[in-house]
GUTITOR-32573 format. One record per residue (C-alpha): z, y, x. Coordinates in steps of 0.02 Angstrom, whole numbers, plus 50000, padded with zeros to 5 digits. Layout:
<atoms>
ZYX ...
</atoms>
This chain:
<atoms>
499964999250002 500405011550135 498775005950229 497835010150060 498675027050043 498185031350232 496445024550208 496125034950046 494815047050046 495925062150019 497235054450155 495725054050272 495235072750249 496915077450260 497085068650436 495425077650484 495965093950424 497575092250539 496575086150677 495375102350670 496905112250660 497905104950814 496205103450924 496385084750943 494595081650922 493565084951068 491915091651051 491145075051102 492025063250997 491505051050865 492105051150684 492335033350600 490985027550476 492115029950317 492445047450366 490505051450395 490175042350235 491395053150151 490905067850213 489065065350165 489615062549992 490695077849982 489245087650043 488135080249914 489145083849761 489635101449837 487725105749831 487635097949645 489115109549596 488385125649661 486675121049582 487705119449427 488455135249443 486915142949490 486045137749329 487495143449228 487515160149307 485715163149263 485805157549090 487205169749058 486095183149155 484675180949044 485775181248888 486475197348936 484825205448965 484045199948813 485665207748729 485325223448827 483665224248779 484035221748596 485265235748594 483995247448707 482805244348558 484105247548427 484765263148509 482925268948533 482645265748338 484145276348299 483755290248410 481965291948410 481445289148237 482125294648080 483305284447987 482035282447827 480775275247920 480735255647863 479685241747966 478765230747854 479405213947830 478415198347886 477775193147709 476835211847719 475915211347876 474535203947796 474295219447680 474765232347811 474625227147990 475225241448115 475965250247959 477175260048051 477015269948232 478165257048312 478285237848321 479155228648195 480725225248271 482265222048170 483545236048187 485205241748131 484575252548007 483605239147903 485265237247799 485045256647761 483285254947722 483175240847595 482575253847466 480995258447565 480145242147529 479895249447350 478705261947426 478045252747582 477255238347472 476355249447343 475725262047467 474895246947564 474165240547416 473515258347361 472675260447529 471665244147522 471145248647345 470495264347395 469555258047524 468655246747406 466995253147340 465995253247184 467425256947069 467325268646915 468045286146940 469525281646838 470065267546959 470225279647096 471035292947006 472305281746951 472625275547125 472815294147180 474125298347073 475085283947109 475025289347283 475525305947242 477055299047162 477435290047314 477305305547420 478345315647316 479765301347317 479635300647504 479015318547566 479045312947752 478225296347720 476395304147798 477485307247972 477885289847984 476215280747941 475115275948067 473565280947960 472155273648078 472795256448051 472225258647856 470455264647884 470915279647807 469355288947885 468435275147792 469235278047614 469065297947617 467255296447675 467115284047514 467945295647398 467065310247464 465305303047431 465685300847240 464865308747104 466415313847014 467155330847057 468825322647029 468775308547147 468055320547287 469535332347232 470565316447277 469825312447437 470155329947504 471855328547447 472055311247540 471325318447696 472695333047683 474005320747679 473495313047835 473495330847934 475095328748043 474575336648208 473035339348310 472515321948336 472465318248151 471345333448122 469995326748244 470135311148173 469765317047982 468225330148069 467525314448138 466865308947966 465875325247943 467335334247838 466515351847884 464925347347797 465845340847639 466825357447635 465305367647644 464485359647507 466015358747391 466175377847415 464505382147392 464605371947218 464675382347048 466325387246960 466495371146847 466925361647010 468505372447034 469565357547067 468485351247198 468265367747267 470135371347264 470615355947355 469345360447483 470225376447525 471945367947532 471195356247643 470585370247757 472225380047745 473085363847805 472315365647971 473325382347994 474915372647966 474665363348133 474855371048296 473125375148373 472365368448216 471325385448183 470355380948348 469685367948264 468945375548108 467065377048117 466025392348092 465175384547945 466805381347854 467275399747884 465665405647818 465845397247663 467685404847637 466695423747675 465335417547532 466745415147413 467825430747463 466305440247426 466105433747259 466975445247130 466665433247006 467265417547090 469085413247039 469455407247219 469175424347302 470945429847317 471425413247392 469975413347509 470395430747564 472245427147611 471535411947702 470475421847812 471785434947844 472905420747913 471375414448012 471065431048090 472915431048158 472715414548234 470915414548291 470145432248273 468675429348373 468015415548244 468275427148111 467435441948211 465875429048247 465755423448068 465675441348018 467325441147921 468085457247993 466855468647875 467385456647720 469225459847757 469075478847774 467875479747617 469135468347525 470315484547537 469215495947437 468315485147320 469655472147284 470345459947243 471915472347250 473375459647235 472875451947407 472715470147482 474335471247578 474155454047650 472575459247717 473065475847785 474585467247877 473265456347956 472335470648006 473725479648077 474145464448182 472345466048260 472635483748291 474115481248407 473425474648564 471805478648650 471205459748653 471065460348464 470755479548436 468985475348507 468435465548362 468655483148257 467485497448264 468575513148314 468375526148184 467405515448045 468315501547994 470065509147971 469265522847887 468785512747754 470835511147694 470885529147686 469285533547618 470055535447430 470975550347491 469725555947627 468125555447546 467855566647399 466455557147322 467585540347311 468885551347217 467805555547076 467615537247020 469295530847059 470195518346936 472035516746924 472005499446998 471265505547145 472305521247150 473855510047158 473115497747286 472645511847406 474315519747391 475115502947450 473975500647583 474205518447653 476185516447639 476005500147724 474955508947861 476035523547886 477515511447919 476885502548061 476595507948234 474805501648255 474325508648085 475255524348114 474355527548271 472595525548212 472785532848060 473065550548132 471465553348159 471245555047954 473005561447940 472415581247901 470975574547777 472535564147698 473595579747698 472235591747622 471905579547483 473235587947404 472305603047391 470985595547277 471005598347074 471305578647045 472845577546969 473005558146987 472595559147176 473865571747200 475135563447114 474765546047207 474905554047384 476615561247333 477275544647285 476505539047457 477705552647547 479125547547446 478975530047481 478485532347669 480155542547686 481065530847580 481755543247450 482265534747281 482355542647112 483895540947015 484535550546858 484655567946933 482915567247002 482365559546842 483085573646745 482565586646869 480745579546843 480865580146644 481185599246664 483035596946623 484325609046716 485355601546857 487165608346864 488675603946973 489735604746807 490155591746685 489615571846724 488175573246818 487955563046973 487455569147139 485765567247204 485585552247320 485665555247495 484275545047577 484425552447753 485775547347875 487395554347889 488005567648011 489025555748089 488315539348149 488485526248000 489135511848115 490995514348153 492145512648295 491285511448469 489585505248404 488065514648489 486525510348414 484925518148365 484395520748171 482585514948206 481775517948023 482555536448042 481815539448199 480235532648146 480095543347992 480685559748106 479045556448214 477905553948053 478815570547980 478545579548138 476605574048144 476415579047955 477225595147979 475855597848112 474565592747995 475025605147866 476015596847750 477285610747702 475735622447660 474765607247545 476545605447453 476595624447424 474875624347359 475295610547222 476895620347178 475715635647142 474635624847020 474675624246840 475215606346819 477205608246791 477545589046821 476655589046995 477275607247036 479215599347003 478715584347092 478215594447244 479725604447234 480745588047240 479895581747397 480115598747495 482085600247459 482305580647494 481195583947664 482175599947694 483825590047695 483055576447783 482415587347919 484115594147978 484565577248024 483155568348104 482015582348190 482595594348328 483235611748298 481765621748360 480545610348223 481935612248088 481945631448118 480015633848088 480175621947935 481815627047860 481185645447829 479685639147706 478785655247769 477345653347657 478525651447495 479515664847530 478105677847560 477305672147404 479015675447312 479145694047389 477465698647343 477295706147176 475455707047188 475295689547197 474965678647040 476015664547113 477475673747140 478495668146980 478105651347041 478595652547207 480215659847155 480565646647030 480225634347168 481545642147286 482735642147156 482495624447107 482595618147291 484345628947292 484885619247136 484365602647203 485365606447363 486995611947270 486695595947159 486605584747309 488105591747393 489325591947251 490885583647318 491155564647257 492345552947324 491615540847449 491165522347392 492565514547503 493715528647473 495435519247454 496485534347420 496145552547316 496135567647420 497525578147445 497125590047293 496915575847194 498545569047226 499445585647200 498565587047028 499235570546989 500925573947038 500925588946942 500235581746780 501545568246800 502965579946814 502555588746659 502305572346563 503935569046607 504845584846548 503945585246362 505305587346226 505885573946105 504665581545948 503225580146083 503565562746123 503815556445953 502145566345895 501255555446055 502045538245975 501395543345805 499725548745861 499235532845968 499275523945800 500205508545869 501615512345735 500445514945599 499185499645590 499155484245677 497245485345686 496965489345882 495285495745848 496105512045768 497315514345906 496875530646011 496875523846185 496735540146284 498345544846198 499065528446251 498675528446432 499315547546435 500825539846355 501065524446473 500645534446624 501825549246596 503195549346476 503545531746480 503935532346660 505545542546607 506885529346588 507665538546441 506045537846353 505635520146385 507445514246319 507265526146175 505505516546144 506175500146163 507925500446055 507555514345935 505755509645872 504525494945873 503085502445958 503455491746114 503555475946027 502135478945921 501185484146071 501575469746173 501295457346029 499465463846030 499295455446202 500235439246161 498865423846192 499495415046031 499215429745919 497285429645967 496985447245954 496795452846124 496005435746187 494635437346044 493865454646122 492115452346161 491845454746351 490895470446352 491205485746484 491925497146342 493175483846312 493815481746467 494975497746441 496125486446360 496425477746527 496665492446612 498095498046466 498805483346477 498975483646663 499585500646646 501005495246536 501505481646659 501675494446803 502665505946694 503885492546625 503955486346818 504565504446870 506135502846769 507615491146763 507635492246578 505755488746564 505945474346693 507305467546575 506295469246414 504835461246492 505735447146560 506505442246391 504695446346301 503785430846231 502265437546319 502435430546483 503065414946418 501585412346319 500465415446461 501325400846568 501235389846416 499265392746424 499235388046604 500125373246584 498715367646467 497705367546624 499005359646737 498175343546793 499955335646803 500885343746666 499415346446536 499445340246372 497705333546361 497215348346237 495425347846214 495195366746165 496235374846302 496505393846299 495905396446461 494195387946433 492655392546532 491735398146374 493235409046325 493405417946500 491535422546496 491365427846333 492985436946297 494205447546405 495415433646410 495105434046608 496305451046601 497735439646585 497455435046774 497315453246802 499005458746733 499735443446826 499025451247001 499885467746944 501605457646917 501305449447093 501115466147174 503205468847131 504585461347172 505335459246998 503635453646943 503665440147071 505315434846996 504675432746823 503125423446884 504285412946975 505425410946829 504095403946715 503485393946867 501625401146861 501335398547044 501745381647025 500395377946909 499235388847016 499625377147155 499085363347028 497665372446973 496845373447141 496675355847150 495515354846996 493795350547046 492885354946871 493685373546859 492985383247010 492825397246901 494635398746849 495215396947037 494125412147084 494745421246939 496795421646970 496265421847167 495315437847145 496685444347036 498235440947131 499025453547244 499295450247420 500355464947476 501965455047479 502375440647553 502715425447438 501855412547326 500325424347304 499915420347486 500315402747493 499115401147348 497755409047437 498105399947607 497985383547493 496275388147428 495655391947587 495985375747659 495955361947510 494805369347390 493015365347381 491595373847475 491185385647344 493015391047307 493355391047498 491795403747526 492495414047384 494065415447450 493575419847629 492285433547555 493935440747456 494795442847623 493595455747667 494245467547534 496045464447593 495475468347785 494525484047752 495535492947611 496415501247736 495385510147862 496345518547973 497915506948010 498375489748040 499445484647888 500455468347848 499155462247726 497645465347835 498485457047980 498985441547865 497095441347797 496545442947989 497505428548029 496745417847885 495025422847934 495225416348118 495885400448023 494245398747927 493335398748089 493935381448113 493355374447926 492275359747912 490865368047828 489745379447932 489385390447796 491235394747782 491335398947975 489855408147952 490675418347816 492265420947910 491365427148074 490395440547963 491925446047879 492815447248046 491345455948109 491365468747973 493255472248010 493175473648184 492375490448156 493965496548144 494815497548327 496525492048282 495895476748190 494715472548331 496235472148452 497255461548327 495865449548322 495525448348498 497575445948538 497525431148420 496305422748552 495115413248441 494055400448519 492135400548448 491305386948574 491085374648421 490125389148316 488625392148454 487575405748399 488685408348245 489935415448328 489085426648447 489245442848361 490995441348344 491145437448544 490085451748572 491355462948495 492685454848596 491545460548740 491635478948693 493525481948731 494525479648882 495675466648797 494055455348738 493435457448896 494645449748996 494975436548875 493105432448882 493195432549086 494605420149084 493545409248964 491955409849086 491145415548943 490245431449023 489385423149171 488585410149059 488105422848928 487355434049061 486195417449127 485635414448950 485015432248916 484355432949081 483215418749062 482725419348869 483985429148753 483235444548781 481575439248720 482425432648563 483265449448544 481515455848536 481055446748389 482525450448301 482415468948313 480505469048267 481095458748103 482585470748068 481365484648073 480105477147958 481425472347839 482145491247848 480345496247799 480025482747655 481805484147574 482165499347460 484085495047458 485375504447556 485715494047704 486085496947880 484895482747936 483795495348021 485065500248152 484895491248321 485795474748328 487255473348455 486605467948630 487365457748764 487055471048897 487485485648788 489215478148734 489625474048916 489205491048974 490635498948865 492045494148979 492295497549157 492455479649197 490795474049122 490005487849216 490705481449377 490195464449348 488455470749284 488205479949460 488805464749555 487415453449448 486105466349485 485355463149321 484955481649268 483955483549438 482955468149401 482585475349204 482095491549288 480905484749428 480075473349302 479685489049185 479055500749334 477825486749401 477455478649237 477665490349090 475915495249079 475295477049056 474245472648906 473185456348936 474795443948962 475685441848809 477215434548899 477215448949015 477295460148866 478605450348789 479625452148946 479255470048960 479905473748786 481635463948812 481995473248978 481495490548894 482875484548768 484055478248889 483915494848976 484135504748821 485665497348758 486505499948930 485855516148950 486605520448774 488455519448833 489375533248953 489635517949070 487765514349090 487295532049117 487585531049321 486375514449306 484975526749228 485275539549360 485155527349503 483585517649457 482485533849391 481835521549257 481805534349123 480145542249176 479345525349174 479885521548998 479345538448946 477645534349036 477495517148933 477835527448762 476345538648802 475155529848886 475425510248833 473865501348774 474885490148661 475615498548512 477115488048483 477625491548669 477375508448636 478535508748493 479795497848590 479935512448725 480115525448582 481605519048510 482405515448682 482105532448725 483155535248560 484465524548635 484495534548795 484675548648697 486445542848618 487325552648772 487245569148827 486715566649009 485385553948926 484715569448832 484605579248996 483615565349067 482355566348937 482255583448927 481665581949104 480235570249058 479615579848912 480715573248761 481815582248645 483295574348569 484215577048401 486015583348388 487315585248258 487795602448204 489325598748308 488185596548447 488435577548471 486905566548503 486215556748359 485285544148444 483495550748386 482195559448487 480345564148471 479155570148615 478915588248650 476875585548670 476395576148514 474605576448552 475005568748711 476115553148634 474815551548502 473255550448607 472405534748619 471175528048753 469465524548657 468895505748668 467205498848636 467205486248506 466205469948527 464565468648435 464665455248301 462945448848319 463395446248515 464925436648471 463825427548357 462505422948475 463815416048610 464295403648479 464895386448556 463825376948419 462345367248483 460675376948426 459485366548370 457745370048438 456065370348339 455575354048275 453945345148335 453505343548152 452695359948090 453195358147915 455115357047980 454915373048065 454245381247922 455675376247811 456945381647953 456355398247963 456205400647778 458025396647776 458375409647910 457525423247806 458495419147655 459895428347743 458915446247754 458975452647579 457255460647600 456575444847635 457455432847525 456365434247373 454795427947479 455665413347576 456605406047407 454655405347349 454115398147503 455545385647499 455085379347321 453345377147378 453825367247529 454995356847414 453595352847315 452255349547455 453575340047570 454935331047477 455195319047593 455575330347730 457085336947627 457695320747632 457955319647812 459685318047880 459065327248050 458375342947943 460025343047835 461065344847990 460075358548050 460085365947883 462035365547876 462065372948062 461115387647991 462495389647854 463785391347995 462525403648098 461775414747977 462685424847843 462085420047669 462825425947493 463575411647378 462005410847248 460835408347398 462005394547492 461955384547313 460135386847315 459915378847488 461105365547470 460315359147305 458605359447395 459215343847484 460245336147361 461705325247401 461195314847563 462185300547617 462665309547805 463225293947868 461745282047841 460365284047977 461315298948067 460725292648223 458955287648155 458735306748073 459275313948242 458215305148348 456825311448243 456905327548336 458175327948474 459265343948508 459295356048646 460135373648672 458895387648666 459665405548691 458555412448573 459015402548417 457635398348293 455925402648316 455005411148185 
</atoms>
């Protein structure tokens, strides 16, 4: 046993290991045979084990790689493809092979997309059926309607489908070959659905869609369904980037032919389409002769699209690259011809007059239009001297619109001939000019762009003799026009004092010609001139009537003194007078509230009843108070049944006044506490309580009752209670706040929640503020939006100091910045931004240190507000906000600011509402320059020097659009920095002001010229800036106190308005340089004769003879009019020459409806195409 143990393999291995460790084996020693055999066996088993492990590792690695590949596929499906996409199941592949633009891999979104099977399968079947020929038109129409329903159910389906997998081009081609106009319209609709990018447009054009569109546009009006779909397909090209470059000249000439036909119902649509194309591809329109058509439409109509057309023309006028397609001194004068051509005025219609007025007003409100319309401005002003009343009134209306002078009740009374007076209830004339002080408060230094633009227009019109022309209208016999001219004179005189320099104002304010006429007793118009001067003075007095401002929170001191005297006298009335007032109120005489004298009631409540003795006497000695309050009890159904009209709301005011009077005296508090009124109101609220509610179907505060009656007035009265400590105790006693807390949880009564939120008073700490906080945090999104907006009234009610209420509201607004709804966050940012007009509010908001990183661009206006203060600058510096934002603005945000400013100016001209949208928006660099620390950072970064150098060396560029945009962005950055006191040293050190003035006077790009003009206005916001502008020939505008207003105009208007003449490109030359292949003369003489006759149809002198020739050739060579090659050449001629719509229809009918696909190669082989510079030979 011992021997066996010693001879076992394990023992042998142990001995060998011991010997190796001890070194007993010599290098040449031999092992025993048993040991050698065991060693070989061990090595073989070890080798087999390694092989097994290797195979296991490789299997595990393959499984892991397979899982990784599958996960990558799933991640790609989620991140790249929208979740609405659905791969076809295996059973659907036979109907729709390669249906979607990705392989049919099962993804994690399949469980979410099971409903898409309802769309995929019928869609594949419909496309399969559409590709089958030889069916009735109704069959295809039914399929088209089904397809339309599928696209309505899944609007993004067109972007997910691989259209080429369905032979879509074959289906569209098959539909367009039909003889049914409904089926052809369906083909156009299907083609329009396939357009998703530039590649899809090329695919659809490969089937000859252009020729089909040309044929459809040339058809008669009864095929409007087909023609309308053809136009829609053409317009869909414009929705794709660079899609307008794939429009053929033949299609554009087809649109032009329709736009010229005044009897065509698609004329307006085609004109709008041409206006859009001319913005995207002006060379194509010019080559097709469409510029002339657009200008003629301004005069001849249709007038409903005139404003769209003139906007497109204004776009062309901006840059020299596009301005070359317009003939200087010819084309633009067409738009003003009604007011500058006397012959046109004799045959004017009312519709054309209104359209021309809108066109001229739009031109005057744009920089390019203003620059080029000035050549006819004197003729426009002189049109006021003619005898046509309708034309003169239209010009006056244009001037009212250009200067944004709106009419109100006072001006209407004046025009109607009624006398204006500063007494009575007359409202003052609305001030349409800027205020003496800059409109944005606090430290904002921003330019009022509309008023600066109006200042330039007014200065130009003054130089053109506007005032003398208006005086000529005043002297006329038409009293209505005379009053209108006087009104315009008065408004312009008021406006000029704010937007023009002193020297120009001094020249026009004296009205020399009007005073001369009024003082010359030998003149016939003396009385009219004197009457006009009196009316202007009357308008001025009416305008300057003292009225409280819109947001004035407290009355003036004199008004407060009068009120105090009135109350003091009311408190001192004797007993007899007091009893008389009680009886005169009619409360004791009748319960019919309609017979109560409400003025006496209000005088009694706000006067004698404030005396504790009189109040106690009224409560205890009479039933007056009991009867009065019983009227307001909910269950009496008297007050709560009054209709909700504006006159009836005086009952609410009287009820609130009574609550205020009772709360002012201990006896009144005690009486109100014990009265049934509050208990019944609490009972009505309890009906709405979702916890304690009794389930009454006809609830007192139902939605219908709150809308139709003045029942909502109960919440207004409770709001009066919540503004007093005793009132809060009463509401707590009847557990009203508990019910308010429960009502905020209601999801079906947002109207009720909004009502009591807006009614409660939050001046005292207590449950009112808790209710508001709960509504802001737990309410529905609409409730949170409403409550956030309501906080604005709490913040802005005190403009001069920071109260406890406003500070509490600001803290809530800062909390709303973290609301889960982005709309609520945006509302909170807007309210905070408005409240930061008050420097104290701004400082308090900064001290709260709100984090706005999660809001992105939404929080940018508020952060820039912080940047304008020293405290905010340090806070943002700690957040590393300034360096990041400076890099962002330097590398792209400045260009975005240019787009924003131009949009603000366009909106300011488009709207007639009173708004500050026309003021330049805050600029990062402008806000940064308002603090010393910001100027230091700006100097260290060297950004201002970069802006100034770019303007110096690239400011006059006009060819490269990117450089022009960069120049605009640099100009706005320089202007906003230079508008601050800290930015003046940068302007002096760089000397960039002279370069900006040079751009404003000599730039060939009108929009860049206007940008420089507005930037000079920003620079004129400081006294030092005014001095620098004076050195370069510009004058600034100051207030009566000598404070710069940020407005300026050039001293030499002629130099500023001078435009370098340009040479327009001849339209024929543009057409001859077309990229279309010109077909040479055919080897067949009959083909040459046919083509020459078609060309002669474009000449109205040769058209009759040419038409007879074609009819004769048609009869002689009928087979040639069926040639595909000749048909292609005819279609090319339709795109090269101008033909009127009837002639186009005549030409196409000569060739019939050829199958363009069949034998195209054979037809082209009959006569190969070649390029000749001289076109077709005659």
